[in-house]
C-alpha positions as CSV (number, residue, x, y, z in Angstrom):
1,M,38.4,-56.2,25.4
2,D,41.4,-54.4,27.1
3,P,40.8,-50.7,25.8
4,S,44.8,-50.1,25.3
5,E,44.1,-52.7,22.3
6,V,42.6,-49.9,20.1
7,T,46.1,-48.5,19.9
8,N,47.4,-51.4,18.0
9,M,44.5,-50.6,15.6
10,L,46.5,-47.0,14.6
11,E,49.9,-47.3,12.5
12,P,50.9,-43.7,11.4
13,A,54.2,-43.3,10.0
14,G,56.0,-39.6,9.6
15,H,55.8,-38.4,13.3
16,S,58.0,-36.9,14.8
17,Q,59.3,-38.1,18.3
18,R,56.9,-36.5,21.1
19,G,56.7,-36.5,25.2
20,S,59.1,-37.6,27.9
21,V,60.8,-40.4,25.5
22,S,63.4,-38.8,23.4
23,S,65.5,-40.5,20.7
24,S,68.9,-39.9,18.9
25,A,70.6,-41.0,16.0
26,V,73.3,-42.7,18.7
27,R,72.4,-46.4,20.1
28,H,71.9,-44.8,23.8
29,S,68.9,-42.7,24.0
30,E,67.3,-40.7,27.5
31,V,64.1,-41.8,28.6
32,L,62.3,-39.5,31.3
33,I,59.8,-41.7,33.4
34,Y,57.7,-39.7,35.9
35,L,56.0,-40.5,39.2
36,V,52.8,-39.0,40.6
37,N,54.6,-37.1,43.1
38,N,56.9,-35.3,40.1
39,S,59.8,-36.7,40.6
40,V,61.4,-38.0,37.6
41,I,63.8,-41.0,36.7
42,Q,66.3,-40.2,33.8
43,L,67.4,-43.8,32.2
44,S,69.9,-44.4,29.4
45,V,68.9,-47.3,27.1
46,E,69.3,-49.0,24.3
47,S,67.5,-49.9,20.9
48,L,64.4,-47.5,21.8
49,S,62.4,-47.9,18.8
50,S,61.9,-51.1,20.2
51,L,61.9,-51.4,24.2
52,T,58.7,-52.6,25.1
53,A,57.1,-51.3,28.1
54,G,57.8,-54.6,30.4
55,E,61.5,-54.3,29.2
56,L,61.6,-50.4,30.7
57,A,59.9,-51.5,33.7
58,R,62.7,-54.1,34.9
59,T,64.9,-50.9,34.4
60,V,62.5,-48.6,36.2
61,R,62.3,-51.3,39.4
62,E,66.2,-51.7,39.9
63,A,66.1,-48.1,39.8
64,L,64.0,-47.5,42.5
65,R,65.0,-50.7,43.9
66,L,61.5,-52.5,44.1
67,P,60.9,-56.2,44.3
68,D,59.5,-58.2,41.3
69,Q,56.0,-57.6,43.1
70,A,55.9,-54.1,41.8
71,H,55.5,-55.9,38.0
72,E,51.8,-56.6,39.3
73,V,51.4,-53.4,40.9
74,F,52.4,-50.9,38.6
75,S,52.3,-50.0,34.8
76,F,53.3,-47.6,32.6
77,W,51.0,-44.8,31.4
78,L,50.8,-42.0,28.4
79,I,49.7,-38.8,29.8
80,S,48.4,-35.7,28.9
81,P,45.5,-33.4,30.0
82,F,43.7,-34.7,27.1
83,L,44.1,-38.2,27.2
84,E,45.4,-40.9,29.7
85,L,46.1,-44.9,28.5
86,Q,47.5,-47.6,30.4
87,L,49.7,-50.0,28.1
88,K,50.8,-53.5,28.1
89,P,53.7,-54.9,28.5
90,K,53.9,-55.8,25.1
91,H,53.4,-52.0,23.7
92,C,56.2,-49.7,22.9
93,P,56.4,-46.3,24.4
94,Y,58.1,-44.8,21.6
95,K,56.1,-46.2,18.9
96,L,53.0,-44.7,20.8
97,C,54.2,-41.2,21.0
98,R,54.8,-41.1,17.6
99,Q,51.0,-42.3,17.2
100,W,50.1,-39.7,20.1
101,P,48.6,-37.2,17.4
102,D,46.5,-39.8,15.9
103,L,45.3,-40.9,19.3
104,L,44.3,-37.6,20.5
105,Y,42.6,-36.8,16.8
106,R,40.4,-39.9,17.6
107,F,40.0,-39.9,20.7
108,T,39.5,-36.3,21.9
109,K,37.9,-33.0,20.7
110,C,41.3,-31.0,20.4
111,S,41.8,-28.8,18.3
112,A,44.7,-28.9,15.6
113,D,46.8,-26.4,17.5
114,E,46.4,-28.4,20.9
115,I,47.1,-31.9,19.0
116,V,50.2,-30.4,16.7
117,H,51.3,-29.1,20.9
118,D,50.6,-31.4,23.2
119,E,53.3,-34.1,24.4
120,P,52.8,-36.8,26.8
121,T,54.6,-37.8,29.6
122,L,55.5,-41.4,30.2
123,Q,54.3,-42.0,34.0
124,Y,55.0,-45.5,36.5
125,R,51.5,-46.0,38.1
126,K,49.4,-48.1,39.7
127,N,47.9,-51.0,37.4
128,V,44.1,-50.4,37.1
129,F,43.5,-53.9,37.0
130,F,45.8,-54.8,40.4
131,P,42.9,-55.9,42.6
132,K,42.5,-53.6,46.3
133,S,42.6,-57.1,48.2
134,K,45.7,-57.2,47.2
135,E,47.2,-54.2,48.2
136,M,46.4,-54.8,51.6
137,Q,49.0,-57.6,51.1
138,I,52.1,-56.0,50.3
139,Q,54.5,-55.3,53.0
140,D,57.4,-53.8,50.8
141,D,57.9,-50.2,52.1
142,G,58.7,-48.7,47.8
143,I,55.8,-50.4,46.6
144,L,53.7,-48.9,49.4
145,R,55.0,-45.2,49.2
146,L,54.4,-45.1,45.6
147,L,50.4,-46.3,46.8
148,Y,49.9,-43.7,49.2
149,E,51.7,-40.6,47.2
150,E,49.1,-42.2,44.2
151,A,46.3,-42.1,46.3
152,K,47.2,-38.7,48.3
153,C,47.9,-36.7,44.7
154,N,44.7,-38.2,43.4
155,I,42.7,-36.8,46.5
156,L,44.4,-33.1,46.5
157,E,43.5,-33.2,43.3
158,G,40.0,-33.7,43.7
159,R,39.9,-37.0,41.3
160,Y,38.8,-39.2,44.4
161,P,36.4,-36.8,45.6
162,Y,35.7,-37.0,49.7
163,D,33.7,-35.2,52.1
164,L,36.1,-33.0,54.1
165,E,35.3,-35.2,57.4
166,D,37.5,-37.5,55.4
167,C,39.7,-35.5,53.9
168,L,40.7,-34.1,57.3
169,Q,41.5,-37.6,58.7
170,L,43.3,-38.7,55.4
171,G,45.6,-35.2,56.1
172,A,46.4,-36.4,59.6
173,L,47.4,-39.5,58.3
174,A,50.2,-38.0,55.8
175,C,51.0,-35.5,59.0
176,R,52.1,-38.0,60.6
177,I,53.6,-40.0,57.9
178,E,55.4,-37.2,56.7
179,F,56.3,-35.1,59.4
180,G,56.7,-38.2,62.3
181,P,54.8,-39.0,65.9
182,F,52.9,-35.4,67.0
183,D,54.8,-33.0,69.1
184,L,52.5,-30.5,70.9
185,E,55.9,-28.1,70.4
186,Q,57.1,-28.8,66.9
187,H,53.7,-29.5,65.4
188,N,51.7,-26.0,65.3
189,L,49.5,-23.7,63.7
190,A,52.1,-22.0,62.4
191,F,54.0,-25.5,61.3
192,L,50.8,-26.4,59.0
193,R,49.7,-23.1,58.0
194,G,52.3,-23.1,54.7
195,K,51.5,-26.9,54.3
196,I,47.9,-27.5,54.1
197,E,47.7,-27.4,50.6
198,T,49.8,-30.3,50.3
199,L,47.6,-32.1,53.2
200,L,44.2,-31.0,51.8
201,P,42.5,-30.5,48.5
202,A,41.9,-26.9,48.0
203,H,39.0,-27.3,46.0
204,L,37.3,-28.4,49.1
205,C,38.9,-25.7,51.4
206,K,37.3,-22.9,49.0
207,K,34.2,-24.6,48.8
208,H,34.0,-24.4,52.6
209,G,35.4,-21.5,53.3
210,G,33.5,-19.0,50.5
211,L,30.4,-18.4,52.7
212,L,31.0,-19.0,55.7
213,A,34.2,-16.2,55.7
214,A,31.9,-13.7,55.1
215,F,29.9,-14.3,58.8
216,R,33.5,-15.3,60.4
217,S,33.1,-12.3,62.9
218,R,29.3,-13.5,64.3
219,G,28.0,-15.8,65.9
220,A,30.0,-19.3,66.8
221,K,34.0,-19.5,66.2
222,H,35.0,-20.7,63.1
223,H,37.7,-23.0,63.1
224,S,40.4,-22.9,60.4
225,Y,41.3,-25.8,58.2
226,E,44.8,-25.5,60.0
227,E,43.0,-26.0,63.4
228,M,40.6,-29.1,62.4
229,L,43.9,-30.4,60.6
230,L,45.9,-30.0,63.9
231,E,43.3,-31.8,66.0
232,S,43.2,-34.6,63.9
233,F,46.9,-35.1,63.6
234,R,46.7,-34.9,67.6
235,Q,44.3,-37.6,67.8
236,L,46.1,-40.2,65.8
237,V,46.4,-43.1,68.2
238,E,50.5,-44.4,67.6
239,A,50.7,-48.1,68.0
240,A,52.2,-49.6,70.9
241,A,55.5,-51.2,70.8
242,C,56.1,-50.4,67.3
243,E,59.0,-49.2,65.4
244,E,59.1,-46.1,62.9
245,T,59.1,-48.9,60.2
246,G,56.4,-51.1,61.2
247,A,54.5,-47.8,62.0
248,L,54.9,-46.4,58.6
249,K,53.3,-49.5,57.2
250,L,50.5,-49.8,59.1
251,L,49.8,-46.0,58.2
252,Y,50.3,-46.7,54.8
253,H,47.8,-49.3,54.9
254,Q,45.5,-47.4,56.9
255,Y,45.5,-44.9,54.3
256,L,45.0,-46.9,51.4
257,Q,42.0,-48.7,53.0
258,K,40.3,-45.6,53.7
259,C,40.3,-44.8,50.1
260,H,39.6,-48.8,49.0
261,I,36.0,-47.6,50.6
262,L,35.3,-45.4,47.4
263,L,34.3,-47.3,44.3
264,Y,36.6,-45.3,42.1
265,Y,39.9,-45.6,43.6
266,G,42.0,-46.9,41.1
267,S,40.1,-46.2,38.3
268,A,41.1,-45.5,34.7
269,M,39.7,-42.0,34.1
270,F,37.6,-40.8,31.0
271,T,36.2,-37.2,29.8
272,G,32.9,-37.1,28.5
273,Q,29.3,-34.9,28.9
274,I,25.9,-35.5,29.6
275,D,22.8,-33.4,29.2
276,K,21.8,-30.9,31.9
277,P,18.2,-31.6,33.4
278,V,16.1,-28.4,32.5
279,Q,15.4,-26.5,35.7
280,S,12.8,-24.0,34.1
281,F,10.8,-23.5,30.9
282,L,12.8,-20.8,29.7
283,Q,16.5,-22.8,30.3
284,R,17.8,-24.3,27.5
285,N,19.1,-28.0,27.7
286,G,22.9,-27.5,27.8
287,R,25.8,-30.5,28.7
288,K,27.8,-30.4,31.4
289,P,31.5,-31.9,31.5
290,V,32.0,-34.9,33.4
291,T,34.9,-37.6,34.2
292,I,34.0,-41.1,34.1
293,A,35.9,-43.5,36.3
294,I,36.2,-47.0,35.3
295,S,37.6,-49.5,37.9
296,L,37.1,-53.3,38.5
297,D,34.7,-52.5,41.0
298,G,32.2,-50.5,38.7
299,V,31.6,-47.2,36.5
300,S,31.5,-43.9,38.5
301,V,30.2,-40.3,36.4
302,M,31.7,-37.3,38.3
303,D,30.7,-33.5,37.8
304,S,33.9,-32.1,36.3
305,K,33.8,-28.8,37.5
306,E,32.5,-29.4,41.3
307,K,34.4,-32.5,42.2
308,C,31.5,-34.5,43.5
309,V,29.8,-37.8,42.3
310,L,27.0,-37.8,40.1
311,L,26.6,-41.5,39.6
312,A,28.0,-44.6,41.0
313,L,27.4,-48.2,40.1
314,C,28.7,-51.5,41.1
315,Y,28.5,-54.3,38.1
316,H,25.9,-55.9,39.1
317,E,23.9,-52.7,38.9
318,L,24.1,-51.8,35.3
319,S,23.7,-52.8,31.7
320,W,26.0,-50.5,29.3
321,E,26.0,-50.2,25.4
322,Y,28.2,-48.4,23.0
323,T,26.9,-46.6,19.8
324,S,29.5,-44.8,17.3
325,S,28.5,-42.0,15.4
326,E,28.9,-41.8,12.0
327,D,29.4,-38.1,11.6
328,E,33.1,-37.6,12.5
329,D,31.9,-34.3,14.2
330,T,29.2,-35.9,16.1
331,D,30.4,-37.8,19.7
332,D,30.0,-41.1,20.4
333,I,27.5,-42.5,22.9
334,L,27.9,-44.6,25.8
335,W,24.4,-46.0,27.7
336,L,24.6,-46.4,31.3
337,E,21.1,-48.4,32.3
338,F,20.0,-48.9,36.1
339,D,17.5,-49.0,38.1
340,G,15.4,-46.1,39.7
341,E,12.3,-44.8,40.9
342,E,10.3,-42.0,39.2
343,G,6.8,-40.6,41.3
344,G,6.4,-43.8,43.3
345,A,7.2,-45.9,40.2
346,I,10.2,-48.5,39.9
347,V,11.4,-47.7,36.1
348,N,14.7,-48.0,34.5
349,K,16.8,-45.6,34.0
350,L,19.0,-44.3,31.0
351,L,22.3,-42.3,31.0
352,K,23.6,-40.9,27.8
353,I,27.5,-40.2,28.2
354,Y,28.7,-38.4,25.1
355,S,32.3,-38.8,24.4
356,K,34.6,-39.3,21.8
357,Q,36.1,-42.1,24.8
358,A,33.1,-44.1,24.2
359,E,34.8,-47.0,22.7
360,L,37.7,-47.2,25.4
361,M,35.0,-47.1,28.0
362,S,32.7,-49.5,26.8
363,G,36.0,-51.5,26.0
364,M,37.2,-50.8,29.3
365,I,33.8,-52.0,31.0
366,E,34.0,-55.5,29.2
367,Y,37.3,-56.0,30.0
368,C,37.0,-55.2,33.8
369,I,33.9,-57.8,33.8
370,D,35.6,-60.7,32.3
371,F,38.5,-59.9,34.3
372,N,36.6,-60.2,37.9
373,G,34.8,-63.3,36.4
374,A,38.4,-65.1,35.6
375,A,39.2,-64.2,39.3
376,E,36.2,-65.4,41.1
377,T,37.2,-69.0,41.1
378,P,40.4,-69.4,42.6
379,P,42.4,-72.3,44.0
380,A,40.6,-73.6,47.2
381,Q,43.5,-72.5,49.0
382,D,43.8,-69.1,47.6
383,A,39.8,-68.6,48.6
384,V,40.7,-66.9,52.1
385,V,42.1,-64.1,50.4
386,A,38.9,-63.4,48.1
387,K,37.7,-59.8,48.2
388,P,35.1,-59.7,50.9
389,P,32.3,-57.8,50.8
390,R,31.7,-54.1,51.3
391,P,31.1,-53.7,55.1
392,K,27.4,-52.0,55.5
393,E,28.6,-49.5,58.0
394,K,31.2,-48.1,56.2
395,R,28.9,-47.2,53.4
396,G,26.8,-45.7,55.7
397,K,29.1,-43.3,56.7
398,L,29.5,-42.2,53.1
399,K,25.7,-41.2,53.4
400,R,25.7,-37.5,54.7
401,Q,23.4,-34.8,53.7
402,N,25.1,-33.2,50.9
403,S,28.0,-35.7,50.7
404,V,30.3,-35.2,47.8
405,V,30.3,-39.6,47.0
406,C,26.8,-39.9,47.2
407,N,24.3,-40.4,43.7
408,Q,22.9,-37.4,43.0
409,I,20.1,-38.8,40.4
410,H,18.4,-35.5,40.5
411,Q,21.5,-33.6,38.6
412,L,20.8,-36.4,35.7
413,L,18.9,-36.3,32.8
414,T,17.8,-39.6,32.0
415,I,15.3,-41.6,29.8
416,D,12.8,-43.5,31.7
417,Y,11.3,-46.1,30.7
418,V,9.0,-49.7,31.9
419,E,8.6,-53.1,30.3
420,E,5.5,-52.7,28.8
421,G,2.5,-53.3,30.7
422,K,4.8,-54.6,33.9
423,E,6.2,-53.8,36.9
424,I,9.8,-54.1,36.4
425,K,11.1,-55.8,39.7
426,R,14.9,-55.7,41.3
427,V,16.2,-59.1,40.9
428,K,19.8,-59.3,42.3
429,P,22.3,-60.5,41.5
430,K,21.3,-59.7,38.2
431,R,18.9,-57.1,36.8
432,A,15.3,-58.0,36.0
433,A,14.7,-56.5,32.4
434,S,17.4,-54.8,31.0
435,F,17.4,-52.2,27.7
436,F,20.7,-53.4,26.9
437,T,21.9,-57.1,26.6
438,R,25.6,-55.8,28.1
439,Q,25.5,-56.8,31.8
440,V,27.2,-59.3,34.0
441,S,26.5,-62.7,33.2
442,Q,26.0,-65.0,36.3
443,G,23.8,-68.1,35.2
444,P,20.9,-68.5,32.3
445,A,17.7,-66.2,32.4
446,S,15.6,-64.8,29.8
447,Y,15.7,-61.1,29.0
448,N,13.5,-59.1,26.4
449,T,16.2,-57.3,24.1
450,V,14.7,-53.9,22.8
451,A,16.5,-52.7,19.9
452,I,17.8,-48.9,20.3
453,S,15.1,-47.0,18.4
454,E,15.5,-43.6,17.0
455,T,13.6,-41.9,19.5
456,L,15.8,-43.1,22.3
457,E,18.9,-42.2,20.5
458,Q,17.8,-38.6,20.1
459,G,17.1,-38.1,23.7
């Protein structure tokens, strides 16, 4: 099920107009469309109350002079600090804006005051269901520029955690895209000093600079982020005999391709909490805020504060289930099950994610799996463009010590179990034994299904 279908269940009446969609008694209404680079498109439209996202998208494409291909690549989103929803072409932005308070009440922990004052913006963003493989085939400058700016924004804000070494490479590509070829006289430390936060994630610079700053006067020379970025920029190899337009396309593709390595690239983002592991017998259990990123490739759980990955699983590596709470004050639960090891024994691990958005996440996972299943049987002539398996050498580059993109199972409090008296062996592409029945189905197989018990529900 597409999670946006959930919004169709809500049809409240009597709410005032909110957000970036403004209306008036006259026939023409003004609509503000936001792009990820903070630029705004102001449109004058007719029949706003019945205008669909698909119809509005045509007007936006004309305003941005984008080809018809853009209708596959981008979608409209309603965005606020509390909730992010991608709209289907048939959805009416005006009506969903009026339903926003009800959506916040149902899918967030907003206070009454926050619900009253929160206003969503209507944003033109990448479509979650547009595959990475198709991105690399795009040749239109306008589409590539928007994809690049969105990826860059997510890197800078920490929504796409990446290690410093990789961020320096991306920052160097951004320098080349935005400032032109490296010029020894123009591009120096003074030039970059006021621009560093538009090229590297601020949280990453602060994290790496805090402890080392106290020892800058001792030992080896400490290189500033401006120096490291300048050196990365200088080392970029220019494409031989290539015009600037062609060079920019190549650079956009390089930037996007490096982001494609990340499992959570192009994800829909949700919020939740997980249990913290007990560090000592005196410490009380608490919960850690997390961001759950769901894409066509899999599910990632990220530490919202530290901007790092805690768990990243492809769909063939997990099973999942959603359990709703009868109490409105208690969160629903999204269960993720994956294979693991504990004390040398092979076990199945269950991670509980507490979230008012658990229903949306479960629907999103199911829809992505169905979408991938439908895309796995393309016509014979299209088989050559099917998504290749992720290269092992690229994955290996991510496995640095203390990398922010690697799984950190030790930071998760999971429920571990094994099948009664039997060792659970891993069988690919389908998991050998599952607590849940909801998983990627790729052929007939027999599984022992265990109903969720009260003891597991309580952790």
